[in-house]
C-alpha positions as CSV (number, residue, x, y, z in Angstrom):
1,M,5.9,9.9,-13.2
2,Q,3.6,12.5,-14.6
3,S,0.6,13.1,-12.5
4,P,-2.8,12.4,-14.1
5,D,-5.1,15.3,-15.0
6,T,-7.0,15.8,-11.9
7,D,-10.1,16.7,-13.9
8,D,-10.2,13.1,-15.3
9,V,-9.6,11.3,-12.0
10,P,-12.2,11.4,-9.3
11,P,-11.0,11.5,-5.7
12,F,-11.1,8.4,-3.5
13,T,-14.0,8.1,-1.2
14,K,-13.8,7.0,2.4
15,S,-16.0,4.0,1.5
16,E,-13.6,2.9,-1.2
17,V,-10.7,3.1,1.2
18,R,-12.7,1.2,3.9
19,K,-13.6,-1.6,1.4
20,C,-10.0,-2.0,0.1
21,L,-8.7,-2.0,3.7
22,K,-11.2,-4.7,4.7
23,D,-10.3,-6.8,1.7
24,M,-6.6,-6.8,2.5
25,R,-5.1,-10.0,3.8
26,K,-5.0,-10.2,7.6
27,N,-2.1,-11.1,9.9
28,K,0.6,-10.1,7.4
29,S,4.1,-9.0,8.5
30,P,4.5,-5.3,8.8
31,G,6.7,-3.2,6.6
32,P,9.4,-0.7,7.7
33,H,6.9,1.3,9.8
34,D,5.6,-1.7,11.8
35,I,2.0,-0.7,11.0
36,T,-0.2,-3.5,9.5
37,S,-3.5,-3.3,7.7
38,D,-5.0,-4.9,10.8
39,V,-3.9,-1.9,12.9
40,L,-5.2,0.6,10.3
41,L,-8.6,-1.2,10.3
42,I,-8.7,-1.2,14.2
43,A,-7.9,2.5,14.2
44,G,-11.4,3.1,12.7
45,E,-12.9,6.3,11.3
46,P,-10.1,8.7,12.2
47,A,-7.6,6.5,10.3
48,L,-9.9,6.2,7.3
49,D,-10.4,10.0,7.3
50,Y,-6.6,10.6,7.4
51,L,-5.8,7.9,4.8
52,T,-8.5,9.2,2.4
53,K,-7.2,12.7,2.7
54,C,-3.6,11.6,2.2
55,F,-4.4,9.4,-0.8
56,N,-6.3,12.2,-2.5
57,E,-3.4,14.5,-2.0
58,I,-1.2,11.9,-3.7
59,L,-3.6,11.7,-6.6
60,K,-3.7,15.5,-6.8
61,T,0.1,16.1,-6.7
62,G,1.4,12.8,-8.2
63,K,4.0,12.6,-5.3
64,I,4.2,9.7,-3.0
65,P,5.7,9.9,0.5
66,T,9.4,9.1,0.4
67,S,8.9,6.6,3.2
68,W,7.0,4.4,0.7
69,E,10.3,4.0,-1.1
70,E,11.6,2.0,1.9
71,A,11.3,-1.8,2.4
72,K,12.2,-4.2,5.2
73,I,14.1,-7.0,3.5
74,I,14.2,-10.4,5.2
75,V,15.4,-13.8,4.1
76,I,13.2,-16.9,4.3
77,Y,14.6,-20.4,4.6
78,K,13.3,-22.6,1.8
79,K,14.7,-26.2,2.2
80,G,18.0,-28.1,2.1
81,D,21.2,-27.3,3.9
82,P,20.6,-24.3,6.2
83,G,24.3,-23.3,5.8
84,D,23.9,-22.8,2.0
85,I,22.7,-19.3,1.1
86,K,21.1,-20.7,-2.0
87,N,18.4,-22.2,0.2
88,Y,17.1,-18.8,1.3
89,R,15.0,-16.3,-0.6
90,P,14.7,-12.6,0.1
91,I,11.3,-10.9,0.5
92,S,10.6,-7.2,0.7
93,L,8.1,-6.1,3.3
94,L,6.4,-2.9,2.1
95,S,4.4,-0.2,3.9
96,H,0.8,-1.4,4.3
97,S,-0.5,2.1,3.5
98,Y,1.4,1.9,0.2
99,K,-0.2,-1.5,-0.5
100,L,-3.6,0.0,0.3
101,F,-3.0,2.9,-2.0
102,T,-2.0,0.6,-4.9
103,R,-5.0,-1.7,-4.3
104,L,-7.2,1.4,-4.5
105,L,-5.6,2.3,-7.9
106,Q,-6.0,-1.3,-9.2
107,T,-9.7,-1.7,-8.2
108,N,-11.0,1.3,-10.0
109,P,-10.7,1.7,-13.8
110,S,-10.8,5.5,-13.4
111,Y,-7.4,5.4,-11.9
112,T,-5.8,2.7,-14.1
113,N,-7.0,4.3,-17.4
114,S,-5.7,7.8,-16.6
115,K,-3.1,9.3,-18.9
116,S,0.6,8.8,-17.8
């Protein structure tokens, strides 16, 4: 992935991060790091400062943390015979900080319209 021209893309603000974090669904299963958006929200201003700084560094460099490439995969029973593997579906639990970052990108046209 080619990083966008940093002159064209404004940095994230702490208020944008806060709004997206508050808008995330609550009581969701944690990803591979066992940190949910609920925990990030409870952590308050220090977490918002840290996340904003990290997300802006990702925008600047175009490099995501390697830990965001991990997922916790679990299987969910659907219906029917519990002994039949076809009656289960896998889901991938991703890092909530990764989900927050992608939500920030999706909610602001400045980020989605940048050159790739």
